[in-house]
C-alpha positions as CSV (number, residue, x, y, z in Angstrom):
1,M,-13.4,-34.3,27.5
2,S,-15.9,-36.3,25.2
3,T,-15.6,-36.1,21.5
4,S,-18.7,-34.5,21.2
5,T,-17.6,-31.5,23.5
6,A,-14.0,-31.4,22.4
7,L,-12.8,-28.5,20.4
8,I,-10.0,-29.0,17.7
9,P,-7.7,-26.3,16.2
10,S,-8.6,-25.3,12.8
11,G,-5.0,-24.7,11.7
12,V,-6.0,-21.1,10.6
13,P,-4.3,-18.5,12.4
14,G,-7.1,-16.2,14.0
15,L,-9.9,-18.5,13.2
16,D,-10.0,-20.2,16.5
17,D,-10.5,-16.7,18.0
18,V,-13.6,-16.3,15.8
19,L,-14.8,-19.8,16.8
20,K,-13.6,-19.2,20.5
21,G,-11.7,-22.3,20.6
22,G,-12.0,-24.3,17.4
23,L,-14.2,-26.6,15.5
24,R,-16.2,-29.1,17.5
25,S,-14.8,-32.7,17.0
26,G,-16.9,-35.3,15.4
27,H,-19.3,-33.0,13.5
28,L,-20.0,-31.7,9.7
29,Y,-19.1,-28.2,8.6
30,F,-19.4,-26.6,5.1
31,I,-17.0,-24.2,3.9
32,E,-18.7,-22.2,1.6
33,G,-17.7,-19.7,-1.1
34,S,-17.3,-18.7,-4.8
35,P,-14.4,-20.1,-6.7
36,G,-11.2,-18.6,-5.7
37,T,-12.0,-17.6,-2.1
38,G,-9.7,-20.1,-0.6
39,K,-11.9,-23.0,0.4
40,T,-9.3,-25.9,-0.7
41,T,-6.6,-23.9,1.1
42,F,-8.6,-23.9,4.1
43,G,-9.2,-27.6,3.7
44,L,-5.6,-28.3,3.5
45,Q,-4.7,-26.2,6.5
46,F,-7.1,-27.8,8.6
47,L,-6.0,-31.4,7.5
48,L,-2.1,-30.6,7.9
49,E,-2.7,-29.1,11.5
50,G,-4.1,-32.8,12.1
51,V,-1.0,-34.4,10.3
52,R,1.2,-32.2,12.5
53,R,-0.7,-33.5,15.8
54,G,-0.3,-37.2,14.7
55,E,-3.9,-37.6,13.7
56,R,-5.2,-39.7,10.7
57,C,-6.2,-37.1,8.0
58,L,-7.9,-37.9,4.8
59,L,-8.6,-35.6,1.8
60,I,-11.3,-36.7,-1.0
61,T,-10.9,-34.8,-4.0
62,L,-13.8,-34.4,-6.4
63,A,-12.7,-31.4,-8.4
64,E,-8.8,-31.7,-8.3
65,S,-6.3,-34.3,-8.9
66,P,-3.8,-35.1,-6.2
67,A,-1.2,-33.7,-8.5
68,E,-2.9,-30.2,-8.4
69,V,-3.4,-30.4,-4.7
70,A,0.5,-30.9,-4.4
71,V,1.0,-28.0,-6.5
72,I,-1.3,-25.8,-4.0
73,A,0.6,-27.2,-1.3
74,D,3.8,-26.6,-2.7
75,S,2.9,-22.9,-3.4
76,H,2.6,-22.4,0.1
77,G,5.6,-24.3,1.0
78,W,3.8,-27.3,2.8
79,S,4.8,-30.9,2.6
80,I,1.7,-33.2,2.4
81,D,3.8,-36.2,3.9
82,G,1.3,-38.2,6.1
83,L,-1.8,-36.8,4.4
84,Q,-4.0,-39.4,2.8
85,M,-5.5,-38.5,-0.4
86,R,-8.3,-40.4,-2.2
87,D,-9.0,-39.3,-5.8
88,L,-12.6,-39.3,-7.1
89,V,-12.2,-37.1,-10.2
90,S,-11.3,-39.8,-12.6
91,S,-13.6,-42.6,-11.0
92,E,-15.0,-44.6,-13.9
93,E,-18.6,-44.2,-14.9
94,M,-21.2,-46.9,-14.4
95,H,-23.3,-47.9,-17.2
96,S,-26.7,-46.8,-17.7
97,T,-29.5,-49.4,-16.8
98,A,-33.1,-49.7,-17.5
99,L,-34.2,-49.1,-13.7
100,F,-31.7,-46.2,-12.9
101,D,-30.7,-42.8,-14.5
102,L,-26.9,-42.7,-15.1
103,T,-26.3,-39.8,-12.9
104,E,-28.2,-41.2,-10.0
105,I,-25.8,-44.4,-10.2
106,A,-22.7,-42.4,-10.5
107,L,-23.6,-40.3,-7.3
108,D,-24.2,-43.4,-5.3
109,E,-20.9,-44.9,-6.5
110,R,-18.9,-42.0,-5.6
111,V,-20.4,-41.5,-2.2
112,Q,-20.4,-45.4,-1.4
113,T,-16.7,-45.2,-2.4
114,A,-15.9,-42.3,-0.1
115,L,-17.9,-44.1,2.9
116,A,-15.5,-47.1,2.4
117,E,-12.7,-44.9,2.4
118,M,-13.9,-43.5,5.7
119,D,-14.4,-46.9,7.0
120,D,-11.0,-48.1,6.1
121,L,-8.9,-45.4,7.5
122,K,-11.2,-44.2,10.2
123,P,-9.9,-40.7,9.9
124,Q,-10.0,-37.9,12.7
125,R,-10.1,-35.2,10.1
126,L,-11.8,-35.3,6.6
127,V,-12.2,-32.9,3.8
128,L,-14.4,-33.5,1.0
129,D,-13.7,-31.2,-1.8
130,T,-16.1,-30.2,-3.4
131,L,-19.6,-30.8,-2.9
132,A,-20.6,-28.9,-5.9
133,A,-19.0,-31.7,-8.1
134,L,-21.3,-34.2,-6.5
135,R,-24.2,-32.0,-7.0
136,V,-23.9,-32.5,-10.8
137,Y,-25.0,-35.9,-10.6
138,S,-28.5,-35.1,-9.1
139,D,-31.3,-32.5,-9.6
140,Q,-33.5,-34.0,-7.0
141,S,-33.0,-32.3,-3.5
142,S,-34.3,-35.3,-1.5
143,F,-32.1,-37.8,-3.5
144,F,-29.0,-35.6,-2.9
145,R,-29.8,-34.8,0.8
146,R,-29.9,-38.4,1.6
147,H,-26.6,-39.3,0.3
148,I,-25.2,-36.2,2.4
149,E,-27.0,-37.6,5.5
150,L,-24.7,-40.7,4.9
151,F,-21.4,-38.6,5.5
152,R,-23.0,-36.8,8.3
153,S,-23.8,-40.3,10.2
154,K,-20.6,-41.9,9.3
155,A,-18.7,-38.8,10.7
156,V,-20.6,-39.1,13.9
157,E,-19.9,-42.8,14.0
158,L,-16.2,-42.7,13.8
159,G,-15.7,-39.2,15.5
160,T,-14.6,-37.6,12.5
161,T,-14.5,-33.9,12.2
162,L,-15.7,-33.5,8.4
163,L,-15.2,-30.4,6.2
164,V,-17.2,-30.3,2.9
165,T,-16.4,-27.5,0.7
166,D,-19.2,-25.9,-1.4
167,E,-20.0,-23.1,-3.7
168,A,-22.7,-20.6,-2.2
169,S,-24.6,-20.7,-5.7
170,G,-27.2,-22.7,-7.3
171,P,-30.8,-23.7,-6.3
172,V,-31.4,-23.1,-2.5
173,E,-33.1,-26.8,-2.3
174,L,-29.7,-28.5,-3.5
175,H,-27.8,-26.7,-0.5
176,P,-28.4,-29.2,2.5
177,R,-27.2,-26.8,5.1
178,S,-29.8,-27.7,7.6
179,L,-27.4,-31.0,8.1
180,A,-24.2,-28.8,9.3
181,W,-23.3,-28.3,12.7
182,G,-21.6,-25.1,11.4
183,I,-21.2,-23.0,8.2
184,I,-18.3,-20.8,7.4
185,R,-18.7,-18.5,4.4
186,M,-15.7,-16.9,2.5
187,E,-16.1,-14.0,0.2
188,Q,-14.0,-11.5,-1.8
189,R,-14.8,-8.1,-3.3
190,L,-12.6,-6.4,-6.0
191,N,-11.8,-2.8,-5.7
192,D,-11.6,-0.3,-8.6
193,Y,-7.7,-0.4,-7.9
194,G,-5.5,-2.8,-6.3
195,P,-6.0,-6.0,-4.7
196,G,-9.3,-7.2,-3.5
197,R,-10.7,-7.7,-0.1
198,R,-11.3,-11.0,1.5
199,W,-13.2,-11.7,4.7
200,L,-15.4,-14.5,6.2
201,W,-18.4,-14.9,8.7
202,L,-20.4,-17.7,10.2
203,P,-23.9,-17.8,9.0
204,K,-24.6,-20.9,11.4
205,L,-22.8,-22.4,14.4
206,R,-24.4,-24.6,16.9
207,G,-23.3,-25.4,20.7
208,Q,-21.0,-22.8,21.2
209,P,-20.2,-19.0,21.2
210,Y,-18.5,-17.1,18.5
211,V,-17.7,-13.9,17.3
212,G,-20.3,-12.8,14.8
213,G,-19.9,-10.2,11.9
214,F,-17.5,-9.9,9.1
215,H,-13.8,-10.9,9.7
216,D,-11.1,-9.7,7.4
217,M,-8.9,-12.6,5.8
218,R,-5.8,-12.6,3.8
219,I,-4.3,-15.6,1.5
220,E,-0.6,-15.2,0.8
221,T,2.3,-17.4,0.6
222,G,1.9,-19.8,3.7
223,G,-1.8,-19.8,3.7
224,L,-4.8,-18.2,5.0
225,S,-5.0,-16.0,7.9
226,V,-8.2,-14.4,9.6
227,F,-8.2,-11.2,11.6
228,P,-11.0,-11.3,14.1
229,R,-13.4,-8.3,14.4
230,L,-12.6,-6.6,17.6
231,E,-15.4,-6.9,20.0
232,A,-16.4,-3.8,22.1
233,D,-17.0,-5.9,25.1
234,R,-13.4,-7.0,25.2
235,S,-12.6,-3.5,26.6
236,C,-12.8,-4.2,30.1
237,S,-9.6,-3.2,31.5
238,Q,-8.9,-0.5,33.9
239,S,-7.2,2.4,32.1
240,P,-3.9,3.4,34.4
241,N,-4.0,7.0,35.7
242,G,-1.4,9.6,35.0
243,L,-0.4,12.3,32.6
244,I,1.9,12.0,29.6
245,S,4.1,14.9,28.8
246,S,4.8,16.4,25.5
247,G,8.2,17.4,26.3
248,S,7.1,21.1,25.8
249,A,6.2,23.0,29.0
250,E,4.2,25.4,26.9
251,L,2.1,22.6,25.2
252,D,1.5,20.8,28.5
253,A,0.2,24.0,30.0
254,L,-2.1,24.3,27.1
255,L,-3.4,20.7,27.7
256,G,-3.8,21.3,31.3
257,G,-0.7,19.4,32.2
258,G,-0.4,16.7,29.5
259,L,-2.4,14.0,27.9
260,E,-4.1,11.2,30.1
261,R,-3.0,7.6,29.6
262,G,-5.9,5.5,28.5
263,T,-7.2,8.3,26.3
264,S,-7.4,9.1,22.4
265,V,-6.4,12.5,20.9
266,G,-7.3,13.8,17.4
267,V,-4.9,16.2,15.8
268,I,-6.5,17.9,13.1
269,G,-5.4,20.6,10.7
270,P,-4.8,21.4,6.9
271,P,-1.7,19.7,5.2
272,G,1.8,21.4,5.8
273,C,0.7,22.7,9.4
274,G,3.0,20.3,11.4
275,K,0.6,17.5,12.7
276,S,3.0,14.8,12.1
277,T,5.8,16.8,13.7
278,L,3.5,17.3,16.8
279,V,2.7,13.6,17.1
280,S,6.4,13.0,16.8
281,S,7.1,15.2,19.5
282,F,5.0,13.1,21.7
283,A,6.8,9.7,20.4
284,M,10.1,10.9,21.1
285,A,9.4,12.6,24.5
286,A,7.9,9.1,25.6
287,A,10.9,7.1,24.2
288,E,13.5,9.4,26.1
289,R,11.4,8.4,29.3
290,G,11.7,4.8,28.4
291,E,8.2,4.1,27.3
292,R,7.5,2.0,24.2
293,V,5.8,3.9,21.1
294,A,4.3,2.6,17.8
295,L,3.9,5.0,14.9
296,Y,2.0,4.0,12.0
297,A,2.5,6.0,8.9
298,F,0.2,6.1,6.1
299,D,1.0,9.5,4.1
300,E,4.8,9.2,4.1
301,S,7.6,6.9,3.7
302,L,9.7,6.1,6.8
303,T,12.8,7.4,4.9
304,T,11.1,10.9,4.7
305,F,9.8,10.6,8.3
306,R,13.4,9.9,9.5
307,K,15.0,12.6,7.4
308,R,12.4,15.2,8.8
309,A,12.9,14.1,12.3
310,L,16.7,14.4,12.1
311,S,16.4,17.8,10.4
312,Q,14.4,18.9,13.6
313,G,17.2,17.6,16.1
314,L,15.0,14.4,17.3
315,A,17.1,11.5,18.3
316,I,15.3,9.0,16.2
317,D,17.9,6.9,15.5
318,S,18.7,6.2,19.0
319,A,14.9,5.4,19.8
320,L,14.8,3.0,17.0
321,A,18.0,1.3,18.0
322,S,16.7,1.0,21.5
323,D,13.4,-0.7,20.3
324,L,11.5,2.0,22.2
325,L,10.2,3.3,18.9
326,K,8.5,1.2,16.3
327,L,8.1,2.7,12.8
328,R,5.5,1.0,10.6
329,Q,4.5,2.1,6.9
330,I,1.1,1.4,5.8
331,N,-0.3,0.8,2.2
332,P,-3.9,1.1,2.7
333,G,-4.4,-0.8,-0.4
334,Q,-2.5,-3.8,1.0
335,V,-3.8,-3.8,4.4
336,A,-7.2,-4.4,5.5
337,P,-8.6,-2.5,8.5
338,G,-9.2,-5.9,10.5
339,E,-5.5,-6.8,10.0
340,L,-4.1,-3.5,11.0
341,A,-6.7,-3.7,14.1
342,C,-5.2,-7.1,15.2
343,E,-1.6,-5.8,14.9
344,L,-2.6,-2.7,17.0
345,V,-4.1,-4.9,19.7
346,A,-1.1,-7.1,19.5
347,E,1.2,-3.9,20.4
348,V,-0.6,-3.3,23.6
349,D,-1.4,-6.7,24.5
350,H,1.9,-8.3,23.9
351,Y,4.4,-5.5,23.7
352,K,2.8,-3.5,26.1
353,T,3.2,-0.5,23.9
354,Q,2.1,2.5,25.9
355,I,1.7,5.1,22.9
356,I,0.1,4.3,19.6
357,I,0.2,6.9,16.9
358,I,-1.9,6.7,13.5
359,D,-0.7,9.4,10.9
360,S,-3.0,9.8,9.4
361,L,-6.6,8.8,9.9
362,N,-7.1,9.8,6.2
363,G,-4.9,6.8,5.1
364,Y,-6.4,4.4,7.5
365,L,-10.0,5.2,6.1
366,Q,-8.7,4.5,2.7
367,A,-8.7,0.8,3.4
368,M,-12.4,0.9,3.9
369,P,-13.7,2.8,1.1
370,N,-17.4,3.3,0.9
371,D,-17.8,1.4,4.3
372,P,-20.9,2.8,6.4
373,S,-19.5,1.4,9.4
374,I,-16.2,3.4,9.5
375,S,-16.8,5.5,12.7
376,L,-17.9,2.4,14.4
377,Q,-14.9,0.2,13.6
378,V,-12.5,3.3,14.5
379,H,-14.7,3.9,17.8
380,D,-14.3,0.2,18.8
381,L,-10.5,0.2,18.2
382,L,-10.0,3.2,20.1
383,S,-12.1,1.9,23.0
384,Y,-10.1,-1.1,23.1
385,L,-6.6,0.7,23.2
386,S,-7.9,3.1,25.7
387,A,-9.1,0.3,28.1
388,Q,-5.6,-1.3,27.8
389,G,-4.1,1.8,29.0
390,A,-2.6,3.2,25.8
391,L,-2.7,6.9,24.7
392,T,-3.7,7.0,21.0
393,L,-2.9,9.9,18.7
394,I,-4.5,10.2,15.3
395,T,-3.8,12.8,12.9
396,L,-6.6,13.9,10.4
397,A,-5.9,16.4,7.5
398,Q,-8.7,18.9,6.7
399,P,-9.3,21.1,3.6
400,S,-6.7,23.7,3.0
401,P,-6.9,27.3,1.7
402,W,-6.0,26.0,-1.6
403,N,-8.3,22.9,-1.5
404,R,-11.7,23.5,-0.3
405,Q,-13.0,20.2,-1.2
406,E,-15.0,18.3,1.4
407,G,-13.1,16.4,3.8
408,I,-13.7,12.7,5.0
409,A,-17.0,12.4,6.7
410,V,-15.8,11.4,10.0
411,D,-16.6,12.9,13.4
412,L,-13.3,13.0,15.3
413,S,-14.7,14.7,18.1
414,Y,-17.2,11.6,18.6
415,L,-14.2,9.5,18.2
416,T,-11.6,10.9,20.5
417,D,-11.3,12.2,24.0
418,T,-9.1,15.3,23.1
419,V,-9.0,17.4,19.9
420,I,-6.0,19.6,19.0
421,A,-6.5,21.9,16.1
422,Q,-3.7,23.6,14.1
423,R,-4.1,26.0,11.5
424,Y,-2.9,28.9,9.4
425,F,-3.3,32.4,9.7
426,E,-1.8,35.6,8.0
427,A,0.0,38.4,10.1
428,A,2.3,41.1,8.7
429,G,2.3,39.6,5.3
430,A,3.6,36.0,6.6
431,I,2.0,32.9,7.3
432,R,2.0,31.8,10.8
433,Y,0.6,28.8,12.7
434,A,-1.7,28.7,15.7
435,L,-2.6,25.7,17.9
436,S,-5.6,25.5,20.4
437,V,-7.2,22.5,22.5
438,M,-10.8,22.4,21.2
439,K,-11.9,19.6,23.4
440,K,-10.9,17.6,26.5
441,R,-13.1,15.0,28.3
442,Y,-10.8,14.4,31.2
443,G,-9.3,17.4,33.3
444,D,-9.2,21.1,32.1
445,H,-7.2,22.7,29.5
446,E,-6.4,26.5,28.4
447,R,-9.1,27.9,26.2
448,T,-6.4,30.4,24.5
449,I,-4.8,30.3,21.1
450,R,-1.1,29.9,21.0
451,E,1.4,30.6,18.0
452,Y,3.9,27.8,17.4
453,K,6.6,27.1,14.8
454,I,8.7,24.1,13.9
455,G,12.2,24.2,14.7
456,T,15.0,22.2,16.2
457,G,13.5,20.1,19.0
458,G,10.1,20.0,16.9
459,V,7.2,22.0,17.7
460,I,8.0,25.3,19.6
461,V,4.8,26.6,21.4
462,G,4.8,30.7,22.3
463,E,2.7,32.5,24.6
464,P,-1.2,33.1,23.9
465,L,-2.3,35.3,21.0
466,S,-4.0,37.6,23.5
467,E,-3.6,40.6,21.3
468,F,-5.1,39.2,18.2
469,R,-8.7,38.9,17.3
470,G,-10.1,36.6,14.5
471,V,-7.4,33.9,14.3
472,L,-9.8,31.3,13.7
473,T,-10.8,33.1,10.5
474,G,-7.4,33.0,9.0
475,L,-7.5,36.7,8.7
476,P,-6.9,38.0,12.2
477,E,-6.7,41.7,13.3
478,Y,-3.8,42.6,15.5
479,L,-4.7,45.0,18.4
480,G,-1.6,45.0,20.2
481,E,1.8,46.9,20.3
482,D,4.3,46.5,17.2
483,K,6.4,43.8,18.5
484,P,7.9,40.6,16.9
485,L,6.0,37.4,17.1
486,L,7.8,33.8,17.0
């Protein structure tokens, strides 16, 4: 493969998936973002990936000294052995002359010094950090652009892949973006509470396909990671047929035999009506059959989940020990939705997980506050999981009798193939629970309303409440004979 068509790995986990292969060798890229978005970290990861591959790599610093770069690398646990660095931060200033302005001479001096370094080392990878430090030496766009053209020409001549970090601020005419083969923009937003959210996107990329849109990003010890936006057109697999049993004959009858593989199920109801217990019953029944289940808990700790399961007589410890059940507690303030989506995709792609449980959607959506694309993101995720043959169960808490505030604005009927509704109702001076299937896209199901209770073994479903009228109102009228319920 020729240098002009070769794609090289960026060294940033997840970014090559966005780029659909990597960066094109021998071209100029701008890495843009405000201070603190991770541009220098990005550049270091790119260079150290080259060092690992035995390539000649050069970092030219214009804003930080080599000692400061070493501190950044050390904070991530990286060794910079084998990385060549050239410090232009402390270059001596030229003296003013009658013919040239001091700043123009200083710019030319630094550019020529950098070009000489490129000629001397002939690096395969080069990072210039940062263009903003050069921009202060010129307020003339044409003069500044000519000097950046020198970098691009030299990179093409030597076959060097050149990354230039820059701030996306200041006069537009001093940003020679048209010279770049590609631009990667890094951004961050602070929330009212908790850590901020980071993402990147590509305003421009020539000569290759890529995944457009915003991609969540994280910077932590070890470097920067990118979580590619899930593409809806990736969902091209054929879903396997077959029903999945809940482990309860009565519940299966209500569902028309069970739940289809490759579909999504929404379980709705007010707090305390047993939504988590219901999906746990599906999880334990699947684990007993030898199928792998992954449950992501947003609303309670794993300790609480385990204690509840043990109190109901569910063999949760044996399922965990066999690795057929994976429990993952999610803090929505710490995990971006793109990060979670990538983890769920890995569950079905790499671990062949048959059942995914999200408990609850309320918690998942807290990771996307004020995001108008919430429904689209969740829809794309469910579509992908369904196409891979996974059954996805999602719980959604609704307003309760003591909390009439408006719930989360998301249409679960649009998002899921099946909707199971749980609710309270009052009978004979006691609070009881009712269960019904409101919708099922694939196959038939009962239209009855059944009473249920939570006991040993999880959810215990009774006979249809055929002698009640008005159960959905919460204040039903009993029309049958006087006999005990569940």
